[in-house]
MARPATOR-743517 format. One record per atom (N, C-alpha, C, CB): residue in three letters; x, y, z. Coordinates in pm, whole numbers, plus 50000, padded with zeros to 5 digits. Glycine has a CB too. Example, Ala and Ser with C-alpha at 12.3 -4.5 7.8 and 13.67 -1.06 7.14 Angstrom:
BEGIN
Ala513194943150780/Ala512304955050780/Ala513204967050780/Ala511314955350905/Ser512854977550708/Ser513674989450714/Ser512905000350787/Ser514084994050572/
END
This chain:
BEGIN
Met481804718147735/Met481044721947855/Met480064729247822/Met481734728547950/Lys478764733547902/Lys477784734347881/Lys477744751447930/Lys477024722847939/Pro477354762047862/Pro477084776447892/Pro476604777548037/Pro476004782547793/Arg475704769248055/Arg475014770748212/Arg476334767148319/Arg473484757148241/Ala476694757748294/Ala477814749048386/Ala479394758948357/Ala477984728248310/Ala479444762348274/Ala480344773648280/Ala480174788948375/Ala480354776948141/Ala479114789548344/Ala478384807548431/Ala478564799248583/Ala475864814948383/Leu478594787848584/Leu478754785348753/Leu480004781648824/Leu477914774348796/Leu480524779148733/Leu482274774548755/Leu483024785248787/Leu483094768448620/Leu482834794348695/Leu483484807648680/Leu483624814948812/Leu482684816348583/Pro482524818848887/Pro482784824849004/Pro483704813749102/Pro481324829549067/Gly483284801949126/Gly484264794449231/Gly486134795449176/Gly483634775149234/Leu486294792349038/Leu487504795448999/Leu488054811849007/Leu487514790048867/Leu486944819448998/Leu487554835549030/Leu487824834749207/Leu486064851048980/Leu487104827949271/Leu487024829049413/Leu488354821749458/Leu485644822449475/Ala488674810249410/Ala490154803349432/Ala491284811149394/Ala490334790549352/Ala491044815949309/Ala491994823449207/Ala492564837449330/Ala490854830449030/Ala491584845849381/Ala491714852949471/Ala492274848549635/Ala490584857549461/Ala491704834949667/Ala492594827949799/Ala493714827449783/Ala492404814949840/Cys494684823149655/Cys495744825449617/Cys496404835649648/Cys495714824649524/Ala496284847349655/Ala496874859349614/Ala497714861849745/Ala495784871149569/Thr498614864249780/Thr499484867249854/Thr498424881449967/Thr500964871549744/Ala498234874350094/Ala497574881350189/Ala498664892850222/Ala497114871750314/Phe498194904650222/Phe498974917150282/Phe498444923750391/Phe499134927450189/Ser499734926350495/Ser498934926850651/Ser500364937250711/Ser498634905650759/Pro500284946450809/Pro501534947450875/Pro502324936250891/Pro501364952150991/Ala501914927750995/Ala502324914951007/Ala503404907350892/Ala501054908151014/Arg502704906350798/Arg503624902150636/Arg504324910250609/Arg502934900750498/Ile504104927050630/Ile505674931950590/Ile506724927850700/Ile505774949450576/Arg506534930450837/Arg507274928050959/Arg508294914650907/Arg506114924451098/Asp507404902750892/Asp508244888950834/Asp509294891850742/Asp507314878550753/Glu508944901250684/Glu509854901350518/Glu510804910450549/Glu508964907350358/Ile510564921950678/Ile511544925150701/Ile512894916750781/Ile511114934250744/Val512074904250845/Val512934896050928/Val513514889650819/Val512274886651038/Arg513154881350765/Arg513184871550636/Arg514454881050566/Arg511404870250526/Gln514494890750526/Gln515544899650444/Gln516944900650563/Gln514714918150400/Thr516284908250668/Thr517174912950741/Thr518024903850891/Thr516414924750772/Gly517274895950890/Gly516934885951031/Gly517034895051137/Gly518064872451066/Gln516214903451163/Gln516484914651276/Gln514734916151280/Gln517654931851221/Asp514334918751366/Asp512584922451402/Asp512794938451441/Asp511734911451569/Pro512354946051328/Pro512044961751370/Pro511844962751488/Pro510904968551314/Gln512844969451579/Gln512204976651680/Gln511044985051724/Gln512774981351695/Arg510874995151655/Arg509545004351682/Arg508715004851532/Arg510065022251738/Ala507335001351565/Ala506555003051456/Ala505645012551513/Ala505934990451398/Phe504625016151384/Phe503475024651404/Phe502695019351261/Phe503885042751418/Glu501325012951352/Glu500555007551253/Glu499155015051276/Glu500524991151262/Phe498265013951200/Phe496995021451201/Phe496055016351037/Phe497495040551211/Thr494595013251095/Thr493625010951013/Thr492475017751008/Thr493355000651023/Leu492225025450896/Leu490935030750864/Leu490105023450774/Leu491055042950814/Gly488905019850827/Gly488345011650754/Gly487375018650685/Gly487935001350819/Pro486575012850629/Pro485365023450573/Pro484235029150624/Pro484785019050484/Thr483835024750748/Thr483245032450849/Thr484195043250875/Thr482905024450973/Thr485375045750964/Thr486085050451035/Thr486775061950903/Thr486945038651118/Met486365056750784/Met486925070350673/Met485875075650597/Met488065065850550/Ser484635069050644/Ser483715080850620/Ser483025087550743/Ser482625076450528/Leu483205086350853/Leu483205093250968/Leu484175105550960/Leu483545084051077/Ala485515101950928/Ala486705111950912/Ala486395123050776/Ala488255101950881/Arg485645114550697/Arg485515129550588/Arg483905135750617/Arg485675124350374/Ala482985129850693/Ala482075138650732/Ala482315150550807/Ala481315132650790/Val483105145950914/Val483855154451027/Val484915166750937/Val484975141651139/Leu485505159850873/Leu486495167850820/Leu485985178150665/Leu487745156250791/Gly484765170950643/Gly484335177050531/Gly484885172850378/Gly484615190250559/Gly485285163050383/Gly486025156050258/Gly487045165150233/Gly485135153450120/Thr487625175550293/Thr488795181650228/Thr490055172150227/Thr489135195050303/Ala490455168050350/Ala491535157750407/Ala491765150050295/Ala491085148150535/Ala490495140650210/Ala490915131250131/Ala491335134550044/Ala490285124050103/Glu492235149249985/Glu492765150949867/Glu494505144449888/Glu492565168049827/Gly495125140950041/Gly495965135750049/Gly497095145150039/Gly495835126849979/Gly497565153950007/Gly498485166549974/Gly499055164649821/Gly499855167550090/Gly498025164649768/Gly498895159649605/Gly498575145149576/Gly500865160149610/Leu498485133549656/Leu498225123149605/Leu496605122549563/Leu498715113449698/Pro496265114949443/Pro495065111949394/Pro494295103049451/Pro495155108949285/Leu493665105549582/Leu492995094749706/Leu491375094649656/Leu493175102449906/Ala490905102149602/Ala489525104349587/Ala488655093149566/Ala489355112549488/Gly487935084049633/Gly487615074249599/Gly488225062249710/Gly487975074249462/Leu488845066849787/Leu489665056549901/Leu488625054950049/Leu491465065349956/Asp488415038250057/Asp487325033550110/Asp488295030550233/Asp486425021750027/Ala489315023750225/Ala489975013950368/Ala491555024950334/Ala490204988050334/Leu492245027350466/Leu493625026050444/Leu494005018350555/Leu494375038850429/Glu495405010050552/Glu496085001650642/Glu497615010650612/Glu495974982850600/Leu498245013050712/Leu499705020750697/Leu500075015850839/Leu499745040250670/Ala501535010550792/Ala502395008750915/Ala503605014350857/Ala502574993150975/Val504695017150977/Val505735024350920/Val506795018051047/Val505425043050903/Tyr507835016350971/Tyr508905006451074/Tyr510125012451044/Tyr509054988451041/Asp510765011051207/Asp512325015751145/Asp512845006751103/Asp513375021351230/Ala513785012850991/Ala514594993750909/Ala515704992951016/Ala515704993850686/Pro515824978351017/Pro517484973951075/Pro518134978651000/Pro518034959351087/Pro519404980651081/Pro520754986251014/Pro520974976750894/Pro522154986151123/Ala521204977850775/Ala521464970950668/Ala523074965150666/Ala521104980250553/Pro523384952550679/Pro524214945050701/Pro525894952150612/Pro523474930650654/Pro526934948850653/Pro527994956550599/Pro527914951650450/Pro529454954250675/Glu528104934450422/Glu527954933150272/Glu526624934250195/Glu528434920850241/Gly525554938750242/Gly524344939250167/Gly524054952850125/Gly523234933850242/Ala523074958650049/Ala522824969750052/Ala521434973950098/Ala523144973349945/Gly520764964950223/Gly519434968850262/Gly518624964950189/Gly519194980650276/Leu517014965150248/Leu516184958850222/Leu515654960550037/Leu515284962550337/Asp515634951750019/Asp515014951649856/Asp513694945349850/Asp515964942449745/Phe512294951949907/Phe511174948449845/Phe510754944149681/Phe510604957949879/Thr511414945049594/Thr511184941149484/Thr511904926849444/Thr511494951749409/Arg511994919849556/Arg512584907649550/Arg511264896749628/Arg514224908749635/Met510274906549698/Met509534897449797/Met508874888449686/Met508364905649909/Pro508404877449727/Pro507354868749639/Pro506084875649668/Pro507224851849681/Val505864872449558/Val504224879249540/Val503514874449438/Val504134894649510/Thr502184866549482/Thr501434857449389/Thr499784864249363/Thr501404840849468/Gly499034865849283/Gly498164870749269/Gly497814889249256/Gly497744863849353/Trp498434894649231/Trp499004908149241/Trp499414909749103/Trp500204910149349/Glu499654923149072/Glu499574928748937/Glu500744941348999/Glu497704933948870/Pro502274936548960/Pro502974949148990/Pro503174958248861/Pro504354945749053/Val503074971948944/Val502844977648842/Val504394990348851/Val501094983248847/Val504894992248965/Val505955000649004/Val506594988149076/Val505555015149097/Lys507964991549043/Lys509124979849104/Lys510074990149097/Lys509584963649007/Thr510874996049215/Thr512145002949171/Thr512894998449295/Thr512075020349141/Arg514075004049262/Arg515605003149373/Arg516325009149319/Arg516454989849406/Asp517105017849388/Asp517935027849386/Asp518815028549518/Asp517165039549363/Gly519905020749537/Gly520545025649645/Gly520155019149764/Gly520365038949656/Ala519695026549875/Ala519155022349987/Ala517685024449972/Ala519745029050101/Arg517005025949875/Arg515885028549847/Arg515135016949757/Arg515985041049793/Ser513925012749813/Ser513195001349727/Ser511985003249758/Ser513544986449748/Ala510855003749650/Ala509055007349635/Ala508924992249522/Ala508485029349527/Leu507774986749579/Leu506964979349488/Leu505284986649541/Leu507254959649515/Val504734990749416/Val503454989549434/Val502664979149319/Val502965003949432/Leu501934971049413/Leu500944962749338/Leu499674965749346/Leu500974950249369/Val499044960649265/Val497214964849253/Val496664953049208/Val496664978149130/Arg495154952449235/Arg494244939149166/Arg493254945449195/Arg494224922649219/Gly492544940849156/Gly490864947149129/Gly490944959949048/Gly489964951849286/Glu491274952748932/Glu491374966648814/Glu490434964948741/Glu492654968548711/Arg489424980648711/Arg488824982048645/Arg489284990748510/Arg488024984648715/Asp488274991748389/Asp488505006548345/Asp488975019348400/Asp487575010048312/Asp487885021148481/Asp488025035248524/Asp488675039948697/Asp486445040648503/Ala489175021748719/Ala489465023848887/Ala490305014948906/Ala488285021948998/Ile490865011849029/Ile492124998849104/Ile491024999449236/Ile494465005549153/Gly490664986249258/Gly490134986549386/Gly491024981849520/Gly488984978449373/Asp492204977749486/Asp492984974649599/Asp494524975949557/Asp492604960149651/Leu495474981649636/Leu496434985149599/Leu497374985749712/Leu496244995249531/Val498674980349712/Val499124979649850/Val500774985549801/Val498934961449932/Leu501604997749878/Leu502855001549849/Leu503644997249952/Leu502975014849827/Val505014989049931/Val505774986950008/Val507354996449966/Val505724971850013/Ala507475004850039/Ala508735009250058/Ala509845010950136/Ala508665015450043/Ser510945011350129/Ser512365012450204/Ser512785023350202/Ser513435005150160/Gly513405029050286/Gly514535037950299/Gly515685033250351/Gly514245048050370/Glu516875042650379/Glu517765035950494/Glu517595038650668/Glu519215040950458/Arg516035046950653/Arg516005046050805/Arg514595039750836/Arg516215061350881/Gln514015037150702/Gln512305036750782/Gln511505028050643/Gln511315058750817/Val510945017150686/Val510015009950555/Val508815010550600/Val510284994150510/Leu508115016250496/Leu506455018350484/Leu505655009150421/Leu506075029950413/Tyr504475002250460/Tyr503434994750405/Tyr502135004350391/Tyr503174981950495/Ala501545001850303/Ala500005010350289/Ala499364999650169/Ala500165031250219/Arg498405002450235/Arg497484991950172/Arg495775002950175/Arg497514973650299/Leu495925006450013/Leu494715015850008/Leu493355003049899/Leu495395035249898/Arg492205007449950/Arg491344999449916/Arg490115009149849/Arg491014990550039/Gly489435007849746/Gly488245014349705/Gly488205018749589/Gly487925023549774/Gln487645026049498/Gln487705028449372/Gln488555039849338/Gln486485029749328/Leu489785035049364/Leu491095043949342/Leu491665047549197/Leu492235036849411/Ser492245062549170/Ser492575066849020/Ser493465058549012/Ser493025081548978/Arg493365057948855/Arg494325046048815/Arg495835056248820/Arg493855037448628/Arg495885067948806/Arg497015075448823/Arg497805071948972/Arg496555090648810/Leu497225067449066/Leu497835068349225/Leu498965056449225/Leu496475064749363/Pro498915044549120/Pro500745043149139/Pro501655051149089/Pro501335031649084/Glu501315056348997/Glu502585062548978/Glu502905074649052/Glu502725065348851/Ala501875082449102/Ala502015090649203/Ala502425086649339/Ala500995096149209/Leu502505075049399/Leu502805069449507/Leu504095069349462/Leu502125057449551/Ala504675058649360/Ala506395060549276/Ala506845072249307/Ala506515060649099/Glu506675082849240/Glu506765093849246/Glu507095103149363/Glu505915095449202/Ala506405097249460/Ala506045103949588/Ala507425098649690/Ala504285098249648/Val507705085149664/Val508755078149706/Val509875081949674/Val508705067449679/Lys509975084849497/Lys511585089449506/Lys511625103349540/Lys512455087849362/Ser510655111449529/Ser510975126849557/Ser511485124249690/Ser509655138749551/Gly510485122249796/Gly510225124749971/Gly510755113250012/Gly508555126250040/Gly511245105549958/Gly510765087950047/Gly510295083850119/Gly511285080750096/Thr510225072750206/Thr509215068950309/Thr508325081150382/Thr510015061050420/Glu509635092750412/Glu508825099550472/Glu507685111650394/Glu509705104550562/Gly507935113150281/Gly506995119450221/Gly505555115750182/Gly507525122150135/Val505895099850171/Val504655093650103/Val504025093050308/Val505055073149972/Lys504625087950376/Lys503935089050484/Lys502875103250549/Lys504955086050560/Asp503745112850532/Asp503105124150553/Asp501795126750458/Asp504115134350540/Ala502175123550343/Ala500605128850267/Ala499805116750275/Ala500655134250084/Leu500115104150335/Leu498855094550346/Leu497965100150508/Leu499575074750357/Met499495103150638/Met499245106850727/Met497925122450726/Met500635107450773/Ser498015129650614/Ser497255139950612/Ser495645135850555/Ser498055150450526/Leu495655125550549/Leu493975119450563/Leu493315123950717/Leu493965099050556/Ser494205122150796/Ser493665125550922/Ser493875140151023/Ser494125114850989/Glu494315148450906/Glu494235161350970/Glu493225170950897/Glu495645167450975/Pro492835182650965/Pro491925190350903/Pro492785199050806/Pro491075198151004/Ala491985203650729/Ala492325211550603/Ala492755225650651/Ala491025212650496/Ser493395234950609/Ser493685246150700/Ser492325254150675/Ser495155254950662/Gly491865261350754/Gly490945267850781/Gly490035258350853/Gly490495274150672/Asp489785249850839/Asp488455241550928/Asp488995240251064/Asp488005224250869/Gln490095243951117/Gln490695245951300/Gln489585248751345/Gln491875259151358/
END
């Protein structure tokens, strides 16, 4: 194949590969909960902050809330967050296990399962200095948390999220991510 033809073919192949990736959204996670438990979660909290809303929040809050309570969230341009009440685990089962969720086109960087807790952190769009797209799905005994973060994210973020799940469960991660919308102390 000639170099020019290869150069024209490469963008098409990259686009096709991206199209084959698992599409993540709150609805996809809800479907996975139903697939694993047979029950639709009764209560849910979902919100999305896109690039424009994130820029506005940073301007209003002076950029200080973007540090996210200890998570390395500098470079965050968009956040999608959903929290569901987890259906009760069946007597014969151990609850939700997101490490078993079928995923294509994403690199799993954290997969952990410990009793009733499971966490999965996936990335794509990696560069030497940053991650472009990250998905976290975590479950505990009572909650399921889904977060999708986009931007130029720290390469330390996947491990920081895994540690937040381990130490604070889904509540700890939710609180850290929700701190993006709260004014820092002294700004009120």
